[in-house]
C-alpha positions, 0 to 999 in steps of 0.5 A: 168367065165373069167375076173372075178378075186376076186378084193378087197372089196371097200366102196360104198361111195367112188363113191358118188358125188353131181350132180345138177339136171339141169345137167341131160339131158332130150333130146339127142343132135341133131345131135347125134354126136354134143354132147360133149366128154370129153377125159380122157388120163393119167390124162389129160382132153380135151374138144371135141365133138363126131364128133372128135372121128376119130382124137383119133383113128388110122388105125387098131383100132377096135370099138365094138358096142352093137347092142341090140334093146330096146323093149317097155318094159313098160306096164300099166294095172290093176289087174282083177278078184277080187273085186277091180281092182288097176292099175299096172305098169310093166317093163319087164326085162328078157324073160324066154321063148316064153310066160313068162317074168320076170318083175318089178311091181308097186305096188307089194303089190297088187299082189299075185301068181295066179292074172291076169293083163290086160295090154293095153287100152281097146279102142286101136286096138291091136289084141284083144285090150289088153294083159292078163298075170297071175302072176306065181310067186312073188319075194322079191324085186318087181319082178314077173314072168308073163305068157302071153296069147300070145306066140312068135311073137304074144306076141312080137307084142302085147308088141310093140303095147301096151308098151312104151320105158322104159326110166330111172327113172331120165328122166321119173320122169321129163317128160312123154315119147313120140313118139320122144323117140321111135327114140331117145332111139334106137342106129343106130346099134339096130338090135336084140330085147331084151334090156329094156335099151339102150346101151347109148354110142351108141346113139351118132353115126350117119351114117356120123360118122361111115363113117368117122371112116371107112375112117380112117381105123377103124373097126366097130364090132357088138356084142349083150348084152341085157341090163337089168333093173339092169343098173338103180339100185344104189348100196344100200349096204355099200361095193361092196362085198354085191352087186348082179349083175343082169345077162344079156344075150350076144353074140360074134360071132366067126368071130367077136372074130377072127377079134378083136384078129387078130387086136390086134396081129397087134397092133390095139386097142379095143375100147368098145362103152359103158360099156355093150360092155366092160362087154361082151368083158371082160366076153369073154376074157381069161387070155392072153386077147384072146377074145373067142366066147360067147353066155351065161349070164354074171353078171360080176361086175367090180370095182377098182382092176380088171385087164382088159384083152380085152379093151384098150379104153372106150367110155361111158356116164356120170353115176349115183353116187354110180352106178356099172357103175361109179365103172367100169369107176373108175376101168378103168381109176382110181377113183381119175382121174374120180372124177376130170373128173366128177367135170370138166364135171359138172363145164363145163356144160356137160349133164349127163346120158342116153341122155347126153354127153360122155367121151372117157377114155384111160385105166390107165397107158397106153401110148396112141395116141394123136389126130392128129394136 
């Protein structure tokens, strides 16, 4: 696939860093565009806020946002049909067809192929009050294939009624997800259901910020990448060559690709809002940087040494140590620069991870625009 050159093997421990627990955001900033934004340009660091974003862009630039919508993918239930009925938690990670999903389950050791799980509260009104699924197959890392008793829209509605937002473990382990998360963990662009994690850079946008960008002549373009549970996972191997990325489905419409290519020919820059948008754009880009229409899965894994083709600027949150996302931003802006940026962010009280603050990264060794006075 385009954009997936063979890059040098890199040691995972290069991407480790210490983060104080109090730096992990448990709630987003309100309003959303009041969050901090660290601008990283050619090694220089500038403390800004999200609403300053239009100052860093120019007419003809094109923002690309991910319009995926997070589903209520966290389900709780119990195994039925055997002597004991242990509690089971499942996180849906990939739709296989109208009635089947791949899921991560805990405790996986309590399940074998052929088991039935009953999800939901017996006293809660939802279709029949619960949702049954059969374990069709079981993988080696806690993932199972679940065949549900409902199909299509009826299944979607049951999941929406019985499930809860799949907050990342570093938030869910510190507090219980609640009704506020139903709104907080969706971007204003959310339209196409299918993600089990939010494209978190998009969480910072408000209608006022969108209007300010349009008033400056900046285009806003929507693409779709259904974020999978793999976004939560740290790299557990000693070097990047041994890590296997989870595939995620994405789509770039033909008219969007044409808009972006035309803008670039006219001197506009492509600004990816989030690593999900960047990964999809790079997956769709040809050798010369032309962005092609796309509708497929991608498992692109970007580490230092990768040659970027499609994206000039990246807006993204602050990521986990040893994660594929910290590797990606290190590839984009330089490992040493990102290490300095993260150290600065920690010292200055920036808030990390999904509900945290953001950074605006200019691609390494590229001459870029400074903000207007």
